[in-house]
LONUFI-635084 format. One record per residue (C-alpha): chain; x, y, z negated. Coordinates in steps of 0.001 Angstrom, whole numbers. Layout:
<rec mol="A" X="X" Y="Y" Z="Z"/>
...
//
This chain:
<rec mol="A" X="-49253" Y="15389" Z="95837"/>
<rec mol="A" X="-52183" Y="13054" Z="95651"/>
<rec mol="A" X="-52560" Y="9245" Z="95496"/>
<rec mol="A" X="-55440" Y="7998" Z="97659"/>
<rec mol="A" X="-57242" Y="4690" Z="97875"/>
<rec mol="A" X="-60502" Y="4673" Z="99740"/>
<rec mol="A" X="-62689" Y="7315" Z="98066"/>
<rec mol="A" X="-60467" Y="7586" Z="94976"/>
<rec mol="A" X="-57990" Y="10466" Z="94742"/>
<rec mol="A" X="-55560" Y="11087" Z="91852"/>
<rec mol="A" X="-53831" Y="14425" Z="91659"/>
<rec mol="A" X="-50240" Y="14082" Z="90455"/>
<rec mol="A" X="-48484" Y="16473" Z="88069"/>
<rec mol="A" X="-45352" Y="18036" Z="89742"/>
<rec mol="A" X="-42301" Y="17719" Z="87503"/>
<rec mol="A" X="-39728" Y="19169" Z="89946"/>
<rec mol="A" X="-39797" Y="20480" Z="93449"/>
<rec mol="A" X="-36800" Y="21833" Z="95493"/>
<rec mol="A" X="-35171" Y="21405" Z="98865"/>
<rec mol="A" X="-33910" Y="17935" Z="98086"/>
<rec mol="A" X="-36423" Y="16491" Z="95635"/>
<rec mol="A" X="-40091" Y="16481" Z="94839"/>
<rec mol="A" X="-40905" Y="14449" Z="91723"/>
<rec mol="A" X="-44297" Y="14023" Z="90110"/>
<rec mol="A" X="-45920" Y="11855" Z="87534"/>
<rec mol="A" X="-49310" Y="10189" Z="87239"/>
<rec mol="A" X="-51464" Y="11839" Z="84522"/>
<rec mol="A" X="-51993" Y="9577" Z="81492"/>
<rec mol="A" X="-55738" Y="9880" Z="81832"/>
<rec mol="A" X="-55767" Y="8818" Z="85446"/>
<rec mol="A" X="-57880" Y="5835" Z="86304"/>
<rec mol="A" X="-55129" Y="3960" Z="88143"/>
<rec mol="A" X="-56219" Y="463" Z="89100"/>
<rec mol="A" X="-53667" Y="-2265" Z="89040"/>
<rec mol="A" X="-53127" Y="-4251" Z="92283"/>
<rec mol="A" X="-54949" Y="-1662" Z="94410"/>
<rec mol="A" X="-53108" Y="-142" Z="97341"/>
<rec mol="A" X="-52605" Y="3602" Z="97342"/>
<rec mol="A" X="-51142" Y="6091" Z="99886"/>
<rec mol="A" X="-49061" Y="9140" Z="98985"/>
<rec mol="A" X="-50536" Y="12376" Z="100436"/>
<rec mol="A" X="-49377" Y="15965" Z="100329"/>
<rec mol="A" X="-52300" Y="18388" Z="100432"/>
<rec mol="A" X="-51134" Y="21679" Z="101952"/>
<rec mol="A" X="-54473" Y="23494" Z="102045"/>
<rec mol="A" X="-57505" Y="22146" Z="100257"/>
<rec mol="A" X="-59847" Y="24604" Z="101998"/>
<rec mol="A" X="-58621" Y="23587" Z="105470"/>
<rec mol="A" X="-58429" Y="19923" Z="104478"/>
<rec mol="A" X="-54789" Y="20086" Z="105721"/>
<rec mol="A" X="-52731" Y="17089" Z="104423"/>
<rec mol="A" X="-49646" Y="15061" Z="105340"/>
<rec mol="A" X="-49756" Y="11331" Z="104805"/>
<rec mol="A" X="-46377" Y="10269" Z="103491"/>
<rec mol="A" X="-47130" Y="6641" Z="104136"/>
<rec mol="A" X="-47812" Y="3542" Z="102133"/>
<rec mol="A" X="-49167" Y="1370" Z="100998"/>
<rec mol="A" X="-48083" Y="1833" Z="97400"/>
<rec mol="A" X="-49203" Y="-652" Z="94808"/>
<rec mol="A" X="-49862" Y="-25" Z="91151"/>
<rec mol="A" X="-48463" Y="-2683" Z="88852"/>
<rec mol="A" X="-47215" Y="-2896" Z="85224"/>
<rec mol="A" X="-43580" Y="-1957" Z="84610"/>
<rec mol="A" X="-41916" Y="-5277" Z="83608"/>
<rec mol="A" X="-39326" Y="-3398" Z="81592"/>
<rec mol="A" X="-41985" Y="-2023" Z="79178"/>
<rec mol="A" X="-43442" Y="-4590" Z="76771"/>
<rec mol="A" X="-47234" Y="-4720" Z="76474"/>
<rec mol="A" X="-48177" Y="-2644" Z="73481"/>
<rec mol="A" X="-51533" Y="-3013" Z="71713"/>
<rec mol="A" X="-53021" Y="336" Z="70729"/>
<rec mol="A" X="-52133" Y="1049" Z="67071"/>
<rec mol="A" X="-50173" Y="-2152" Z="66697"/>
<rec mol="A" X="-48091" Y="-1481" Z="63636"/>
<rec mol="A" X="-45853" Y="-4471" Z="64277"/>
<rec mol="A" X="-43390" Y="-2577" Z="66541"/>
<rec mol="A" X="-44823" Y="729" Z="67890"/>
<rec mol="A" X="-43113" Y="3773" Z="66419"/>
<rec mol="A" X="-44195" Y="7414" Z="66220"/>
<rec mol="A" X="-41558" Y="10169" Z="66160"/>
<rec mol="A" X="-42919" Y="13660" Z="65251"/>
<rec mol="A" X="-40997" Y="16886" Z="65158"/>
<rec mol="A" X="-42112" Y="20351" Z="64150"/>
<rec mol="A" X="-40951" Y="22924" Z="66651"/>
<rec mol="A" X="-42687" Y="25964" Z="65149"/>
<rec mol="A" X="-43682" Y="27305" Z="61801"/>
<rec mol="A" X="-41952" Y="27774" Z="58493"/>
<rec mol="A" X="-39380" Y="25466" Z="57028"/>
<rec mol="A" X="-41192" Y="25418" Z="53641"/>
<rec mol="A" X="-43200" Y="22308" Z="54454"/>
<rec mol="A" X="-40705" Y="20182" Z="56374"/>
<rec mol="A" X="-37586" Y="20859" Z="58428"/>
<rec mol="A" X="-38031" Y="22375" Z="61827"/>
<rec mol="A" X="-36451" Y="20511" Z="64794"/>
<rec mol="A" X="-34047" Y="22970" Z="66366"/>
<rec mol="A" X="-32595" Y="20813" Z="69115"/>
<rec mol="A" X="-33730" Y="19872" Z="72613"/>
<rec mol="A" X="-36632" Y="17404" Z="72789"/>
<rec mol="A" X="-35309" Y="16020" Z="76075"/>
<rec mol="A" X="-31941" Y="15420" Z="74416"/>
<rec mol="A" X="-33757" Y="13664" Z="71523"/>
<rec mol="A" X="-35564" Y="11424" Z="73961"/>
<rec mol="A" X="-32261" Y="10611" Z="75643"/>
<rec mol="A" X="-30625" Y="9733" Z="72313"/>
<rec mol="A" X="-33550" Y="7466" Z="71375"/>
<rec mol="A" X="-33398" Y="5687" Z="74724"/>
<rec mol="A" X="-29689" Y="5064" Z="74137"/>
<rec mol="A" X="-30713" Y="3194" Z="70986"/>
<rec mol="A" X="-32782" Y="749" Z="73123"/>
<rec mol="A" X="-36098" Y="2434" Z="72473"/>
<rec mol="A" X="-38597" Y="2811" Z="75297"/>
<rec mol="A" X="-40673" Y="5990" Z="75532"/>
<rec mol="A" X="-44325" Y="5040" Z="76042"/>
<rec mol="A" X="-45820" Y="8499" Z="75788"/>
<rec mol="A" X="-44792" Y="12123" Z="75016"/>
<rec mol="A" X="-47395" Y="14569" Z="73734"/>
<rec mol="A" X="-46633" Y="18245" Z="73423"/>
<rec mol="A" X="-48961" Y="19381" Z="70629"/>
<rec mol="A" X="-49001" Y="23123" Z="71169"/>
<rec mol="A" X="-51925" Y="23646" Z="68808"/>
<rec mol="A" X="-49737" Y="22173" Z="65958"/>
<rec mol="A" X="-46366" Y="23394" Z="67173"/>
<rec mol="A" X="-45174" Y="19799" Z="67320"/>
<rec mol="A" X="-44070" Y="17078" Z="69709"/>
<rec mol="A" X="-45201" Y="13435" Z="69344"/>
<rec mol="A" X="-43293" Y="10535" Z="70876"/>
<rec mol="A" X="-44651" Y="6941" Z="71088"/>
<rec mol="A" X="-41775" Y="4478" Z="71226"/>
<rec mol="A" X="-41211" Y="699" Z="71173"/>
<rec mol="A" X="-37964" Y="-1275" Z="70775"/>
<rec mol="A" X="-36927" Y="-2913" Z="74094"/>
<rec mol="A" X="-36741" Y="-6254" Z="72308"/>
<rec mol="A" X="-38559" Y="-6146" Z="68935"/>
<rec mol="A" X="-37646" Y="-9756" Z="68260"/>
<rec mol="A" X="-33927" Y="-8993" Z="68236"/>
<rec mol="A" X="-33872" Y="-6376" Z="65519"/>
<rec mol="A" X="-31261" Y="-7464" Z="62923"/>
<rec mol="A" X="-33157" Y="-6165" Z="59919"/>
<rec mol="A" X="-36594" Y="-6007" Z="61373"/>
<rec mol="A" X="-38698" Y="-2878" Z="62143"/>
<rec mol="A" X="-38206" Y="-1470" Z="58626"/>
<rec mol="A" X="-34405" Y="-1361" Z="58976"/>
<rec mol="A" X="-34762" Y="302" Z="62378"/>
<rec mol="A" X="-36938" Y="2997" Z="60830"/>
<rec mol="A" X="-34424" Y="3644" Z="58094"/>
<rec mol="A" X="-31660" Y="3934" Z="60670"/>
<rec mol="A" X="-33624" Y="6405" Z="62740"/>
<rec mol="A" X="-34502" Y="8515" Z="59681"/>
<rec mol="A" X="-30856" Y="8761" Z="58745"/>
<rec mol="A" X="-29623" Y="9582" Z="62285"/>
<rec mol="A" X="-32337" Y="12178" Z="62935"/>
<rec mol="A" X="-33227" Y="13899" Z="59595"/>
<rec mol="A" X="-35292" Y="16674" Z="61292"/>
<rec mol="A" X="-37613" Y="14074" Z="62929"/>
<rec mol="A" X="-40307" Y="12076" Z="61121"/>
<rec mol="A" X="-40474" Y="8421" Z="62077"/>
<rec mol="A" X="-43211" Y="5960" Z="61096"/>
<rec mol="A" X="-45199" Y="3050" Z="62505"/>
<rec mol="A" X="-48289" Y="3754" Z="64629"/>
<rec mol="A" X="-50604" Y="2227" Z="62090"/>
<rec mol="A" X="-54368" Y="1751" Z="62656"/>
<rec mol="A" X="-57069" Y="3380" Z="60497"/>
<rec mol="A" X="-60599" Y="2231" Z="60149"/>
<rec mol="A" X="-63669" Y="4301" Z="59531"/>
<rec mol="A" X="-64451" Y="4622" Z="55810"/>
<rec mol="A" X="-67757" Y="2975" Z="54851"/>
<rec mol="A" X="-68961" Y="2445" Z="58377"/>
<rec mol="A" X="-72758" Y="2895" Z="58668"/>
<rec mol="A" X="-73360" Y="-523" Z="60112"/>
<rec mol="A" X="-70887" Y="-2816" Z="58267"/>
<rec mol="A" X="-73517" Y="-4428" Z="56044"/>
<rec mol="A" X="-75531" Y="-6337" Z="58664"/>
<rec mol="A" X="-72374" Y="-7834" Z="60181"/>
<rec mol="A" X="-71233" Y="-9075" Z="56761"/>
<rec mol="A" X="-74322" Y="-11312" Z="56436"/>
<rec mol="A" X="-74651" Y="-12450" Z="60034"/>
<rec mol="A" X="-77481" Y="-10150" Z="61108"/>
<rec mol="A" X="-75678" Y="-7756" Z="63427"/>
<rec mol="A" X="-77086" Y="-7722" Z="66969"/>
<rec mol="A" X="-78956" Y="-11068" Z="66855"/>
<rec mol="A" X="-79773" Y="-12503" Z="70274"/>
<rec mol="A" X="-83346" Y="-12057" Z="71509"/>
<rec mol="A" X="-84211" Y="-15616" Z="70617"/>
<rec mol="A" X="-83055" Y="-15139" Z="67025"/>
<rec mol="A" X="-85271" Y="-12165" Z="66222"/>
<rec mol="A" X="-88343" Y="-12783" Z="64181"/>
<rec mol="A" X="-91520" Y="-12422" Z="66229"/>
<rec mol="A" X="-93570" Y="-9516" Z="65151"/>
<rec mol="A" X="-95914" Y="-10360" Z="62300"/>
<rec mol="A" X="-93985" Y="-13419" Z="61107"/>
<rec mol="A" X="-93636" Y="-12110" Z="57500"/>
<rec mol="A" X="-95780" Y="-9748" Z="55405"/>
<rec mol="A" X="-93328" Y="-7687" Z="53372"/>
<rec mol="A" X="-93972" Y="-5931" Z="50108"/>
<rec mol="A" X="-92084" Y="-2996" Z="48615"/>
<rec mol="A" X="-92655" Y="-2008" Z="44943"/>
<rec mol="A" X="-90849" Y="1384" Z="44555"/>
<rec mol="A" X="-91299" Y="5115" Z="44842"/>
<rec mol="A" X="-93345" Y="6844" Z="47513"/>
<rec mol="A" X="-92067" Y="6609" Z="51125"/>
<rec mol="A" X="-91676" Y="9626" Z="53417"/>
<rec mol="A" X="-93528" Y="8147" Z="56371"/>
<rec mol="A" X="-93014" Y="11331" Z="58317"/>
<rec mol="A" X="-89248" Y="10667" Z="58526"/>
<rec mol="A" X="-87957" Y="10169" Z="62092"/>
<rec mol="A" X="-86825" Y="6656" Z="61075"/>
<rec mol="A" X="-90539" Y="5669" Z="61136"/>
<rec mol="A" X="-91467" Y="7341" Z="64391"/>
<rec mol="A" X="-93416" Y="4879" Z="66573"/>
<rec mol="A" X="-94231" Y="2702" Z="63579"/>
<rec mol="A" X="-97796" Y="1444" Z="63343"/>
<rec mol="A" X="-99984" Y="3072" Z="60695"/>
<rec mol="A" X="-98246" Y="2235" Z="57365"/>
<rec mol="A" X="-99898" Y="40" Z="54823"/>
<rec mol="A" X="-99354" Y="2063" Z="51591"/>
<rec mol="A" X="-101060" Y="2618" Z="48308"/>
<rec mol="A" X="-100289" Y="4822" Z="45250"/>
<rec mol="A" X="-100447" Y="3513" Z="41652"/>
<rec mol="A" X="-99474" Y="6746" Z="39984"/>
<rec mol="A" X="-101854" Y="8510" Z="37663"/>
<rec mol="A" X="-104135" Y="10900" Z="39431"/>
<rec mol="A" X="-102682" Y="13980" Z="37846"/>
<rec mol="A" X="-99130" Y="13178" Z="39049"/>
<rec mol="A" X="-97974" Y="14646" Z="42321"/>
<rec mol="A" X="-96867" Y="11850" Z="44682"/>
<rec mol="A" X="-93675" Y="13235" Z="46112"/>
<rec mol="A" X="-91704" Y="11042" Z="48507"/>
<rec mol="A" X="-88506" Y="9612" Z="47051"/>
<rec mol="A" X="-85150" Y="9058" Z="48676"/>
<rec mol="A" X="-85057" Y="5645" Z="46972"/>
<rec mol="A" X="-88335" Y="4325" Z="48451"/>
<rec mol="A" X="-87707" Y="5982" Z="51838"/>
<rec mol="A" X="-84261" Y="4485" Z="52183"/>
<rec mol="A" X="-85408" Y="945" Z="51283"/>
<rec mol="A" X="-88360" Y="1099" Z="53680"/>
<rec mol="A" X="-86146" Y="2373" Z="56519"/>
<rec mol="A" X="-83587" Y="-330" Z="55991"/>
<rec mol="A" X="-86375" Y="-2900" Z="56197"/>
<rec mol="A" X="-88508" Y="-1765" Z="59116"/>
<rec mol="A" X="-87380" Y="1710" Z="60235"/>
<rec mol="A" X="-85002" Y="2919" Z="62863"/>
<rec mol="A" X="-82154" Y="5313" Z="61925"/>
<rec mol="A" X="-82240" Y="8025" Z="64538"/>
<rec mol="A" X="-78687" Y="9153" Z="63609"/>
<rec mol="A" X="-76858" Y="5845" Z="64085"/>
<rec mol="A" X="-79350" Y="4039" Z="66345"/>
<rec mol="A" X="-79602" Y="1208" Z="63814"/>
<rec mol="A" X="-82826" Y="-702" Z="63754"/>
<rec mol="A" X="-84430" Y="-1882" Z="60556"/>
<rec mol="A" X="-83339" Y="-5360" Z="59462"/>
<rec mol="A" X="-86857" Y="-6656" Z="59899"/>
<rec mol="A" X="-88151" Y="-4304" Z="62563"/>
<rec mol="A" X="-91529" Y="-5459" Z="63849"/>
<rec mol="A" X="-92674" Y="-6981" Z="60512"/>
<rec mol="A" X="-95509" Y="-5434" Z="58515"/>
<rec mol="A" X="-94482" Y="-3566" Z="55341"/>
<rec mol="A" X="-96932" Y="-2960" Z="52473"/>
<rec mol="A" X="-95529" Y="-186" Z="50283"/>
<rec mol="A" X="-96780" Y="181" Z="46760"/>
<rec mol="A" X="-95725" Y="3512" Z="45224"/>
<rec mol="A" X="-95615" Y="2914" Z="41498"/>
<rec mol="A" X="-92362" Y="4718" Z="40427"/>
<rec mol="A" X="-92586" Y="8442" Z="39726"/>
<rec mol="A" X="-90052" Y="11095" Z="38801"/>
<rec mol="A" X="-89275" Y="11314" Z="35054"/>
<rec mol="A" X="-86416" Y="12670" Z="32908"/>
<rec mol="A" X="-84933" Y="9158" Z="33228"/>
<rec mol="A" X="-85291" Y="9140" Z="36982"/>
<rec mol="A" X="-87848" Y="7092" Z="38919"/>
<rec mol="A" X="-89876" Y="5002" Z="36480"/>
<rec mol="A" X="-93200" Y="3216" Z="35993"/>
<rec mol="A" X="-95112" Y="1638" Z="33153"/>
<rec mol="A" X="-95870" Y="-2120" Z="33250"/>
<rec mol="A" X="-99570" Y="-1570" Z="33883"/>
<rec mol="A" X="-98775" Y="358" Z="37096"/>
<rec mol="A" X="-96492" Y="-2424" Z="38294"/>
<rec mol="A" X="-99053" Y="-5140" Z="37550"/>
<rec mol="A" X="-101706" Y="-3171" Z="39484"/>
<rec mol="A" X="-99299" Y="-2809" Z="42386"/>
<rec mol="A" X="-98583" Y="-6541" Z="42402"/>
<rec mol="A" X="-102307" Y="-7192" Z="42513"/>
<rec mol="A" X="-102649" Y="-4903" Z="45575"/>
<rec mol="A" X="-99687" Y="-6601" Z="47295"/>
<rec mol="A" X="-101317" Y="-9967" Z="46632"/>
<rec mol="A" X="-104526" Y="-8789" Z="48331"/>
<rec mol="A" X="-102448" Y="-7691" Z="51320"/>
<rec mol="A" X="-101094" Y="-11278" Z="51486"/>
<rec mol="A" X="-97532" Y="-10170" Z="50961"/>
<rec mol="A" X="-95104" Y="-13078" Z="51367"/>
<rec mol="A" X="-91964" Y="-11513" Z="50146"/>
<rec mol="A" X="-91672" Y="-8545" Z="47746"/>
<rec mol="A" X="-88699" Y="-6313" Z="47094"/>
<rec mol="A" X="-88487" Y="-4792" Z="43550"/>
<rec mol="A" X="-85681" Y="-2273" Z="43163"/>
<rec mol="A" X="-86393" Y="-1499" Z="39511"/>
<rec mol="A" X="-85046" Y="-2512" Z="36079"/>
<rec mol="A" X="-86231" Y="-2486" Z="32537"/>
<rec mol="A" X="-86733" Y="-4631" Z="29377"/>
<rec mol="A" X="-88520" Y="-7963" Z="29473"/>
<rec mol="A" X="-92275" Y="-7618" Z="29389"/>
<rec mol="A" X="-94586" Y="-10582" Z="28822"/>
<rec mol="A" X="-97529" Y="-9000" Z="30668"/>
<rec mol="A" X="-95496" Y="-8334" Z="33772"/>
<rec mol="A" X="-93858" Y="-11790" Z="33557"/>
<rec mol="A" X="-97398" Y="-13324" Z="33544"/>
<rec mol="A" X="-98295" Y="-11282" Z="36659"/>
<rec mol="A" X="-95098" Y="-12489" Z="38409"/>
<rec mol="A" X="-96039" Y="-16075" Z="37586"/>
<rec mol="A" X="-99543" Y="-15559" Z="38892"/>
<rec mol="A" X="-98290" Y="-14092" Z="42147"/>
<rec mol="A" X="-95602" Y="-16761" Z="42544"/>
<rec mol="A" X="-98286" Y="-19431" Z="42048"/>
<rec mol="A" X="-100034" Y="-17906" Z="45111"/>
<rec mol="A" X="-96871" Y="-18245" Z="47155"/>
<rec mol="A" X="-95315" Y="-14769" Z="46710"/>
<rec mol="A" X="-91513" Y="-14638" Z="46623"/>
<rec mol="A" X="-89516" Y="-11856" Z="44926"/>
<rec mol="A" X="-86069" Y="-10272" Z="45189"/>
<rec mol="A" X="-84965" Y="-7785" Z="42523"/>
<rec mol="A" X="-81822" Y="-5833" Z="41653"/>
<rec mol="A" X="-79650" Y="-7148" Z="38878"/>
<rec mol="A" X="-79358" Y="-3573" Z="37547"/>
<rec mol="A" X="-76676" Y="-935" Z="37333"/>
<rec mol="A" X="-75743" Y="-1215" Z="33676"/>
<rec mol="A" X="-72121" Y="-2212" Z="34288"/>
<rec mol="A" X="-70050" Y="-5322" Z="33652"/>
<rec mol="A" X="-70989" Y="-5437" Z="29989"/>
<rec mol="A" X="-74791" Y="-5361" Z="30619"/>
<rec mol="A" X="-77040" Y="-8440" Z="31182"/>
<rec mol="A" X="-79164" Y="-8831" Z="34288"/>
<rec mol="A" X="-82182" Y="-6505" Z="33960"/>
<rec mol="A" X="-85847" Y="-7470" Z="34095"/>
<rec mol="A" X="-87620" Y="-8388" Z="36385"/>
<rec mol="A" X="-84463" Y="-9763" Z="38127"/>
<rec mol="A" X="-83921" Y="-11955" Z="35061"/>
<rec mol="A" X="-87336" Y="-13702" Z="35573"/>
<rec mol="A" X="-87219" Y="-17275" Z="36716"/>
<rec mol="A" X="-89612" Y="-16340" Z="39552"/>
<rec mol="A" X="-87248" Y="-13796" Z="41115"/>
<rec mol="A" X="-84062" Y="-13952" Z="43177"/>
<rec mol="A" X="-81557" Y="-11622" Z="41349"/>
<rec mol="A" X="-79368" Y="-9828" Z="43794"/>
<rec mol="A" X="-76104" Y="-7979" Z="43076"/>
<rec mol="A" X="-74204" Y="-5598" Z="45338"/>
<rec mol="A" X="-70773" Y="-5759" Z="46943"/>
<rec mol="A" X="-68762" Y="-3447" Z="49122"/>
<rec mol="A" X="-67292" Y="-3918" Z="52618"/>
<rec mol="A" X="-64412" Y="-5857" Z="51104"/>
<rec mol="A" X="-66659" Y="-8171" Z="49097"/>
<rec mol="A" X="-65783" Y="-6489" Z="45785"/>
<rec mol="A" X="-68664" Y="-6325" Z="43314"/>
<rec mol="A" X="-70256" Y="-2907" Z="42758"/>
<rec mol="A" X="-68541" Y="-1350" Z="39748"/>
<rec mol="A" X="-71783" Y="-699" Z="37913"/>
<rec mol="A" X="-73552" Y="-3966" Z="38670"/>
<rec mol="A" X="-74970" Y="-5934" Z="35750"/>
<rec mol="A" X="-73897" Y="-9545" Z="35292"/>
<rec mol="A" X="-75288" Y="-12796" Z="33983"/>
<rec mol="A" X="-76269" Y="-16367" Z="34732"/>
<rec mol="A" X="-79437" Y="-15201" Z="36471"/>
<rec mol="A" X="-77473" Y="-13675" Z="39456"/>
<rec mol="A" X="-78491" Y="-15624" Z="42495"/>
<rec mol="A" X="-76712" Y="-14008" Z="45429"/>
<rec mol="A" X="-74656" Y="-10980" Z="46453"/>
<rec mol="A" X="-75384" Y="-8686" Z="49391"/>
<rec mol="A" X="-73886" Y="-5464" Z="50777"/>
<rec mol="A" X="-74960" Y="-2499" Z="48664"/>
<rec mol="A" X="-72102" Y="-10" Z="48498"/>
<rec mol="A" X="-71931" Y="2980" Z="50823"/>
<rec mol="A" X="-75056" Y="2005" Z="52756"/>
<rec mol="A" X="-76317" Y="4575" Z="55222"/>
<rec mol="A" X="-80095" Y="5046" Z="55101"/>
<rec mol="A" X="-82863" Y="7612" Z="55514"/>
<rec mol="A" X="-83421" Y="10399" Z="53060"/>
<rec mol="A" X="-86426" Y="12704" Z="52576"/>
<rec mol="A" X="-84639" Y="15662" Z="54104"/>
<rec mol="A" X="-85290" Y="14142" Z="57501"/>
<rec mol="A" X="-81729" Y="12874" Z="58013"/>
<rec mol="A" X="-79853" Y="10266" Z="55961"/>
<rec mol="A" X="-77059" Y="9709" Z="53470"/>
<rec mol="A" X="-74932" Y="7028" Z="51883"/>
<rec mol="A" X="-76326" Y="5083" Z="48937"/>
<rec mol="A" X="-74685" Y="2748" Z="46471"/>
<rec mol="A" X="-76279" Y="425" Z="43902"/>
<rec mol="A" X="-77793" Y="-3011" Z="43477"/>
<rec mol="A" X="-81113" Y="-1684" Z="44798"/>
<rec mol="A" X="-79598" Y="-1129" Z="48209"/>
<rec mol="A" X="-78391" Y="-4722" Z="48486"/>
<rec mol="A" X="-82067" Y="-5878" Z="48370"/>
<rec mol="A" X="-83056" Y="-5166" Z="51987"/>
<rec mol="A" X="-80152" Y="-7316" Z="53278"/>
<rec mol="A" X="-81015" Y="-10219" Z="51003"/>
<rec mol="A" X="-84672" Y="-9795" Z="51903"/>
<rec mol="A" X="-83881" Y="-10003" Z="55651"/>
<rec mol="A" X="-81981" Y="-13263" Z="55212"/>
<rec mol="A" X="-84675" Y="-14803" Z="53013"/>
<rec mol="A" X="-87433" Y="-13628" Z="55400"/>
<rec mol="A" X="-85807" Y="-15487" Z="58304"/>
<rec mol="A" X="-85804" Y="-18710" Z="56326"/>
<rec mol="A" X="-89249" Y="-18187" Z="54922"/>
<rec mol="A" X="-90656" Y="-17625" Z="58466"/>
<rec mol="A" X="-89791" Y="-21180" Z="59356"/>
<rec mol="A" X="-92286" Y="-22541" Z="56905"/>
<rec mol="A" X="-96075" Y="-22719" Z="57211"/>
<rec mol="A" X="-98137" Y="-20313" Z="55172"/>
<rec mol="A" X="-100199" Y="-23104" Z="53594"/>
<rec mol="A" X="-96891" Y="-24581" Z="52222"/>
<rec mol="A" X="-96244" Y="-21514" Z="50084"/>
<rec mol="A" X="-98838" Y="-21785" Z="47241"/>
<rec mol="A" X="-99365" Y="-23865" Z="44127"/>
<rec mol="A" X="-96899" Y="-26681" Z="43443"/>
<rec mol="A" X="-95583" Y="-26295" Z="46976"/>
<rec mol="A" X="-94394" Y="-22846" Z="46046"/>
<rec mol="A" X="-92056" Y="-24220" Z="43372"/>
<rec mol="A" X="-90676" Y="-26825" Z="45815"/>
<rec mol="A" X="-90242" Y="-24228" Z="48527"/>
<rec mol="A" X="-88427" Y="-21790" Z="46269"/>
<rec mol="A" X="-86005" Y="-24513" Z="45299"/>
<rec mol="A" X="-85457" Y="-25547" Z="48923"/>
<rec mol="A" X="-84806" Y="-21999" Z="49981"/>
<rec mol="A" X="-82303" Y="-21420" Z="47193"/>
<rec mol="A" X="-80414" Y="-24595" Z="48003"/>
<rec mol="A" X="-80215" Y="-23713" Z="51691"/>
<rec mol="A" X="-79047" Y="-20189" Z="50945"/>
<rec mol="A" X="-76498" Y="-21468" Z="48398"/>
<rec mol="A" X="-75028" Y="-23886" Z="50972"/>
<rec mol="A" X="-74495" Y="-21053" Z="53456"/>
<rec mol="A" X="-73274" Y="-18423" Z="50992"/>
<rec mol="A" X="-69656" Y="-17224" Z="51098"/>
<rec mol="A" X="-68182" Y="-17959" Z="47691"/>
<rec mol="A" X="-66634" Y="-14737" Z="46340"/>
<rec mol="A" X="-65721" Y="-15714" Z="42795"/>
<rec mol="A" X="-64782" Y="-18920" Z="40985"/>
<rec mol="A" X="-65919" Y="-22116" Z="42816"/>
<rec mol="A" X="-69663" Y="-22515" Z="42561"/>
<rec mol="A" X="-72200" Y="-20210" Z="40958"/>
<rec mol="A" X="-70831" Y="-17572" Z="38678"/>
<rec mol="A" X="-72231" Y="-14612" Z="36657"/>
<rec mol="A" X="-70814" Y="-11913" Z="38960"/>
<rec mol="A" X="-71699" Y="-13067" Z="42513"/>
<rec mol="A" X="-74126" Y="-15944" Z="41871"/>
<rec mol="A" X="-73744" Y="-18462" Z="44681"/>
<rec mol="A" X="-71865" Y="-15812" Z="46720"/>
<rec mol="A" X="-72430" Y="-13471" Z="49668"/>
<rec mol="A" X="-75800" Y="-14344" Z="51265"/>
<rec mol="A" X="-75605" Y="-15334" Z="54881"/>
<rec mol="A" X="-78225" Y="-15666" Z="57655"/>
<rec mol="A" X="-78821" Y="-19140" Z="59050"/>
<rec mol="A" X="-78925" Y="-20192" Z="62718"/>
<rec mol="A" X="-81924" Y="-19330" Z="64881"/>
//
């Protein structure tokens, strides 16, 4: 039997056919349109196009006896599972008739929404709802207890929903940067970005189609400059495009100047102060407006002087608070007065377990289980205060782009930095005690309006 409406045909599944009755059901995956008229047709020979029209019209409409059930709504949808095959070592096998079980459950004022015969698992799965969930004497929990007692060979539980763990794209949504309308995107060339980190793998697919990169190395000549996951991930989050998740860089279309100053060492990626100062000088000559520094170390007067000189020329900085743990102070250069110190939080807004703390913390940004490019040509998840920096940078860049370049140097730079911090603090989502604190700073950084 077939349901037909115009060009649409839906083959029905025969349940029973004899001299007195022909019953069929509509497949669960059928695209049955409500309020459309259908005709019931028996096809006797497909090749000869021989069919009998049994009449109509029939109209598809919701069954008023079945309450509307939201998919995965744990409030009242129940799953009943029974193992029909296998050993009894893991859980009891259901030895009775499934049809009889359904009948017994219906007698208890439960409505069968769906039955799935899971042959690959040797199980049957029933989706059920109470006919009137509001009239349950002890609530849904009491009903579950009653069913478990009455049917010990059947497993009953709520049809709870599960979310993807550490979703690749959660971070941008947390700070208001997910899918901005066209009018909210920064025009190309609005901001000159600087990255002070390890070497970037510019051959990664995340950078395909990118204009010729602006990059320079500040490693000693006798050191091999191998691309690092760290630098590659940060660059991709800023201006790349992840080919595996389809996620564009947070500041796609902006110019990135990447200074490779950190090299592999027994302690991980590291650089001496003179390399970092030389890299800052180069970034200044590239007219970088906003520089990301995902590095940490001890206070250094020479580097502090270089930061002051760069800030006096209008350069702004974001740096990671460090990954020393709750008992460690904010690392340098994030502790410098010329730098926005950024800590990391997870998808729930909980601070990264290894994040350093202190009064210098300015803002928090997503930095736990962040998907980004890796030098193997694919990508992986990263966690750390470093990986919160691209998200804070993206928010700060949007605000900075609203100012004129001539307003960013000299005494105006001090005023601008204070204005930006006040604006960001007003929009931040407070995650700790009211006001600024040593764990989250002013709170979770948020993008402003267009």
